[in-house]
A tleap script that builds the chain and sets N, CA, C and O, in Angstrom:
source leaprc.protein.ff14SB
mol = sequence {
  NMET GLU LEU ILE ARG ASP VAL VAL LYS THR
  MET ARG ALA ARG PRO LEU ILE GLU CYS ALA
  GLN CYS GLY GLY ARG ILE TYR ILE PRO GLU
  TRP SER GLU CYS LEU GLU GLY GLY ARG VAL
  ARG HIE LEU TRP GLN CYS GLU ALA CYS GLY
  TYR ALA PHE GLU THR THR VAL ARG PHE ALA
  GLU PRO VAL GLU CALA
}
set mol.1.N position { 60.745 86.122 97.036 }
set mol.1.CA position { 61.347 85.342 97.116 }
set mol.1.C position { 63.310 85.990 96.406 }
set mol.1.O position { 64.361 85.371 96.241 }
set mol.2.N position { 62.908 87.487 96.188 }
set mol.2.CA position { 64.412 88.023 95.746 }
set mol.2.C position { 64.726 87.684 96.781 }
set mol.2.O position { 65.586 86.811 96.657 }
set mol.3.N position { 64.437 87.952 98.116 }
set mol.3.CA position { 65.597 87.751 98.826 }
set mol.3.C position { 65.860 86.449 99.785 }
set mol.3.O position { 66.505 86.398 100.833 }
set mol.4.N position { 65.308 85.640 99.243 }
set mol.4.CA position { 66.563 84.299 99.909 }
set mol.4.C position { 67.523 83.858 98.421 }
set mol.4.O position { 68.483 83.089 98.477 }
set mol.5.N position { 67.063 84.479 97.210 }
set mol.5.CA position { 68.599 84.408 95.697 }
set mol.5.C position { 69.428 84.779 96.386 }
set mol.5.O position { 70.399 84.044 96.565 }
set mol.6.N position { 69.344 86.253 97.127 }
set mol.6.CA position { 70.349 86.684 97.365 }
set mol.6.C position { 71.204 86.782 98.740 }
set mol.6.O position { 72.108 87.565 99.031 }
set mol.7.N position { 70.761 85.985 99.306 }
set mol.7.CA position { 71.551 84.937 100.536 }
set mol.7.C position { 72.160 84.260 100.162 }
set mol.7.O position { 73.325 84.128 100.538 }
set mol.8.N position { 71.312 83.198 98.803 }
set mol.8.CA position { 71.795 82.279 98.408 }
set mol.8.C position { 73.071 82.054 98.144 }
set mol.8.O position { 73.692 81.112 98.637 }
set mol.9.N position { 73.747 83.216 97.046 }
set mol.9.CA position { 74.399 84.132 96.404 }
set mol.9.C position { 75.872 84.166 96.944 }
set mol.9.O position { 77.005 84.055 96.474 }
set mol.10.N position { 75.045 84.461 98.679 }
set mol.10.CA position { 76.196 85.190 99.573 }
set mol.10.C position { 76.784 83.904 99.728 }
set mol.10.O position { 77.898 83.879 99.205 }
set mol.11.N position { 76.393 82.648 100.340 }
set mol.11.CA position { 76.439 81.926 100.713 }
set mol.11.C position { 77.534 81.710 99.887 }
set mol.11.O position { 78.704 81.905 100.217 }
set mol.12.N position { 77.058 81.214 98.567 }
set mol.12.CA position { 77.898 80.700 97.594 }
set mol.12.C position { 79.339 81.172 97.833 }
set mol.12.O position { 80.291 80.507 98.243 }
set mol.13.N position { 79.286 82.558 97.461 }
set mol.13.CA position { 80.476 83.542 97.335 }
set mol.13.C position { 81.178 82.874 98.723 }
set mol.13.O position { 82.167 82.209 98.416 }
set mol.14.N position { 80.962 82.887 99.872 }
set mol.14.CA position { 81.979 83.009 100.934 }
set mol.14.C position { 83.089 81.692 100.789 }
set mol.14.O position { 83.109 80.512 100.440 }
set mol.15.N position { 84.222 83.043 101.451 }
set mol.15.CA position { 85.358 82.088 101.246 }
set mol.15.C position { 85.697 80.852 102.637 }
set mol.15.O position { 85.722 81.119 103.838 }
set mol.16.N position { 85.848 79.963 102.212 }
set mol.16.CA position { 86.184 78.458 102.818 }
set mol.16.C position { 87.769 77.931 103.392 }
set mol.16.O position { 88.125 76.845 102.935 }
set mol.17.N position { 88.324 78.328 103.947 }
set mol.17.CA position { 89.328 78.148 104.351 }
set mol.17.C position { 89.538 76.729 104.227 }
set mol.17.O position { 88.588 76.100 104.693 }
set mol.18.N position { 90.563 75.929 103.703 }
set mol.18.CA position { 90.473 74.375 103.275 }
set mol.18.C position { 92.442 74.105 104.936 }
set mol.18.O position { 93.288 74.949 105.233 }
set mol.19.N position { 92.336 73.087 105.294 }
set mol.19.CA position { 93.179 72.498 105.808 }
set mol.19.C position { 93.669 71.610 105.472 }
set mol.19.O position { 93.289 70.533 105.013 }
set mol.20.N position { 95.417 72.445 105.902 }
set mol.20.CA position { 96.361 72.419 105.102 }
set mol.20.C position { 96.922 70.631 104.784 }
set mol.20.O position { 97.706 70.160 103.960 }
set mol.21.N position { 95.805 69.807 106.235 }
set mol.21.CA position { 96.680 68.474 106.618 }
set mol.21.C position { 96.101 67.689 106.064 }
set mol.21.O position { 96.634 66.597 105.869 }
set mol.22.N position { 94.461 68.019 105.486 }
set mol.22.CA position { 93.426 66.551 105.169 }
set mol.22.C position { 92.164 67.369 104.254 }
set mol.22.O position { 91.022 67.023 103.950 }
set mol.23.N position { 92.932 68.561 103.995 }
set mol.23.CA position { 91.951 69.513 102.703 }
set mol.23.C position { 90.361 69.633 103.116 }
set mol.23.O position { 89.481 69.834 102.279 }
set mol.24.N position { 90.129 69.486 104.468 }
set mol.24.CA position { 88.875 69.471 105.012 }
set mol.24.C position { 88.492 70.686 105.328 }
set mol.24.O position { 89.327 71.431 105.841 }
set mol.25.N position { 86.750 71.295 105.023 }
set mol.25.CA position { 87.075 72.497 105.003 }
set mol.25.C position { 86.339 72.717 106.597 }
set mol.25.O position { 85.741 72.096 107.475 }
set mol.26.N position { 87.036 74.522 106.134 }
set mol.26.CA position { 87.089 75.131 107.922 }
set mol.26.C position { 85.800 76.357 107.655 }
set mol.26.O position { 86.290 77.271 106.992 }
set mol.27.N position { 84.694 76.557 107.898 }
set mol.27.CA position { 83.472 77.590 107.668 }
set mol.27.C position { 84.522 78.919 109.442 }
set mol.27.O position { 85.384 79.793 109.354 }
set mol.28.N position { 84.313 78.752 109.792 }
set mol.28.CA position { 84.606 79.767 111.072 }
set mol.28.C position { 85.482 79.866 111.630 }
set mol.28.O position { 85.844 78.778 112.077 }
set mol.29.N position { 86.239 80.841 111.942 }
set mol.29.CA position { 87.054 80.173 113.250 }
set mol.29.C position { 87.551 80.412 114.275 }
set mol.29.O position { 87.641 81.630 114.429 }
set mol.30.N position { 88.066 79.656 115.368 }
set mol.30.CA position { 87.642 79.158 116.911 }
set mol.30.C position { 88.029 80.494 117.560 }
set mol.30.O position { 87.557 80.805 118.653 }
set mol.31.N position { 89.039 81.428 116.775 }
set mol.31.CA position { 88.976 82.364 118.121 }
set mol.31.C position { 89.581 83.620 116.413 }
set mol.31.O position { 90.070 83.135 115.392 }
set mol.32.N position { 89.344 85.073 116.614 }
set mol.32.CA position { 89.898 85.627 116.142 }
set mol.32.C position { 90.492 87.260 117.705 }
set mol.32.O position { 90.163 87.398 118.883 }
set mol.33.N position { 91.354 88.030 116.843 }
set mol.33.CA position { 91.859 89.003 116.932 }
set mol.33.C position { 92.229 90.234 116.860 }
set mol.33.O position { 93.295 90.409 116.271 }
set mol.34.N position { 91.678 91.195 117.284 }
set mol.34.CA position { 91.872 92.665 116.785 }
set mol.34.C position { 93.275 93.733 117.057 }
set mol.34.O position { 93.527 94.620 117.873 }
set mol.35.N position { 94.119 93.006 115.711 }
set mol.35.CA position { 95.706 93.517 116.003 }
set mol.35.C position { 95.972 94.901 115.937 }
set mol.35.O position { 94.870 95.441 116.036 }
set mol.36.N position { 97.019 95.931 115.801 }
set mol.36.CA position { 97.209 97.151 115.580 }
set mol.36.C position { 97.353 96.886 113.940 }
set mol.36.O position { 97.484 95.752 113.478 }
set mol.37.N position { 97.301 98.331 112.968 }
set mol.37.CA position { 97.320 98.427 111.944 }
set mol.37.C position { 96.529 97.606 111.419 }
set mol.37.O position { 97.053 96.569 111.014 }
set mol.38.N position { 95.370 97.725 111.278 }
set mol.38.CA position { 93.778 96.831 111.043 }
set mol.38.C position { 94.361 95.734 110.406 }
set mol.38.O position { 93.806 95.414 109.356 }
set mol.39.N position { 95.681 94.824 110.873 }
set mol.39.CA position { 95.479 93.491 111.033 }
set mol.39.C position { 94.510 92.614 112.338 }
set mol.39.O position { 94.849 92.899 113.487 }
set mol.40.N position { 93.405 91.635 112.188 }
set mol.40.CA position { 92.690 91.149 112.308 }
set mol.40.C position { 93.710 89.015 112.214 }
set mol.40.O position { 93.914 88.153 111.359 }
set mol.41.N position { 93.897 89.163 113.230 }
set mol.41.CA position { 94.596 87.237 113.369 }
set mol.41.C position { 93.173 86.111 113.838 }
set mol.41.O position { 92.449 86.292 114.817 }
set mol.42.N position { 93.062 85.006 112.873 }
set mol.42.CA position { 92.409 84.247 113.539 }
set mol.42.C position { 93.469 83.223 113.686 }
set mol.42.O position { 94.634 83.237 113.289 }
set mol.43.N position { 92.695 82.189 114.454 }
set mol.43.CA position { 92.885 80.722 115.187 }
set mol.43.C position { 91.738 79.329 114.152 }
set mol.43.O position { 90.611 78.939 114.460 }
set mol.44.N position { 92.406 79.000 113.211 }
set mol.44.CA position { 91.256 78.193 112.405 }
set mol.44.C position { 91.469 76.404 113.257 }
set mol.44.O position { 92.428 76.408 114.028 }
set mol.45.N position { 90.869 75.300 113.194 }
set mol.45.CA position { 91.219 74.030 113.891 }
set mol.45.C position { 90.570 73.311 113.171 }
set mol.45.O position { 89.924 73.242 114.217 }
set mol.46.N position { 89.844 72.424 112.140 }
set mol.46.CA position { 89.662 71.462 111.554 }
set mol.46.C position { 89.147 70.401 112.541 }
set mol.46.O position { 89.765 70.069 113.553 }
set mol.47.N position { 88.072 69.946 112.193 }
set mol.47.CA position { 87.338 69.349 112.685 }
set mol.47.C position { 87.695 68.294 112.562 }
set mol.47.O position { 87.937 67.652 113.584 }
set mol.48.N position { 87.875 67.682 111.260 }
set mol.48.CA position { 87.853 66.440 110.919 }
set mol.48.C position { 89.613 65.571 111.554 }
set mol.48.O position { 89.747 64.479 112.107 }
set mol.49.N position { 90.516 66.436 111.235 }
set mol.49.CA position { 91.515 65.930 112.377 }
set mol.49.C position { 92.418 66.524 113.017 }
set mol.49.O position { 93.585 66.170 113.188 }
set mol.50.N position { 91.760 67.657 113.465 }
set mol.50.CA position { 92.123 68.341 114.786 }
set mol.50.C position { 93.851 69.572 115.215 }
set mol.50.O position { 94.392 70.104 116.185 }
set mol.51.N position { 94.045 69.418 113.608 }
set mol.51.CA position { 94.963 70.478 113.019 }
set mol.51.C position { 94.547 72.098 113.028 }
set mol.51.O position { 93.689 72.754 112.437 }
set mol.52.N position { 95.856 72.485 114.246 }
set mol.52.CA position { 95.734 74.248 114.138 }
set mol.52.C position { 95.869 74.620 113.898 }
set mol.52.O position { 96.905 74.095 113.488 }
set mol.53.N position { 95.915 76.252 113.178 }
set mol.53.CA position { 96.368 77.043 112.244 }
set mol.53.C position { 96.068 78.491 111.921 }
set mol.53.O position { 95.040 78.733 111.289 }
set mol.54.N position { 97.179 79.862 112.442 }
set mol.54.CA position { 96.817 80.778 112.368 }
set mol.54.C position { 96.566 81.234 110.956 }
set mol.54.O position { 96.686 80.424 110.037 }
set mol.55.N position { 96.089 82.978 110.641 }
set mol.55.CA position { 96.087 83.320 109.867 }
set mol.55.C position { 95.748 84.923 109.760 }
set mol.55.O position { 94.632 85.350 110.053 }
set mol.56.N position { 96.919 85.848 109.272 }
set mol.56.CA position { 95.924 87.023 109.335 }
set mol.56.C position { 95.534 88.712 108.430 }
set mol.56.O position { 96.338 88.924 107.522 }
set mol.57.N position { 95.087 89.170 108.504 }
set mol.57.CA position { 93.754 89.411 107.894 }
set mol.57.C position { 94.354 91.208 107.291 }
set mol.57.O position { 93.414 91.964 107.043 }
set mol.58.N position { 95.169 91.550 107.174 }
set mol.58.CA position { 95.260 93.546 106.859 }
set mol.58.C position { 94.298 94.059 105.967 }
set mol.58.O position { 94.044 93.763 104.799 }
set mol.59.N position { 93.778 94.943 106.792 }
set mol.59.CA position { 92.221 96.145 106.394 }
set mol.59.C position { 93.205 97.296 105.907 }
set mol.59.O position { 94.265 97.594 106.459 }
set mol.60.N position { 92.619 97.936 104.679 }
set mol.60.CA position { 93.330 98.568 104.152 }
set mol.60.C position { 92.954 99.744 105.124 }
set mol.60.O position { 91.858 99.760 105.685 }
set mol.61.N position { 93.910 100.744 105.311 }
set mol.61.CA position { 93.073 102.411 105.585 }
set mol.61.C position { 92.277 102.870 104.747 }
set mol.61.O position { 92.209 102.876 103.518 }
set mol.62.N position { 91.368 103.456 106.012 }
set mol.62.CA position { 90.053 103.979 105.288 }
set mol.62.C position { 90.680 105.752 104.597 }
set mol.62.O position { 91.358 106.581 105.203 }
set mol.63.N position { 90.183 105.818 103.318 }
set mol.63.CA position { 90.586 107.158 102.990 }
set mol.63.C position { 89.325 107.678 102.675 }
set mol.63.O position { 88.221 107.345 102.245 }
set mol.64.N position { 90.553 109.520 103.445 }
set mol.64.CA position { 89.250 110.109 103.549 }
set mol.64.C position { 89.570 111.011 102.157 }
set mol.64.O position { 90.527 111.214 101.409 }
set mol.65.N position { 88.049 111.455 102.298 }
set mol.65.CA position { 87.761 112.159 101.062 }
set mol.65.C position { 87.682 113.621 101.029 }
set mol.65.O position { 87.437 114.202 99.972 }
savepdb mol mol.pdb
quit
């Protein structure tokens, strides 16, 4: 039961993207693309209204010990 509880906590903490047009929830990007400099570009499309947009996430460079 402990594992199930941990999975539920993780799923509740998962960030959601909201559609800028209708406010509908989008859970998974249509596609993702790795770019230089630790960046990842995502294409999102709302199933409710069809609106599509992109976001870019930048990950910090790992610190060497």
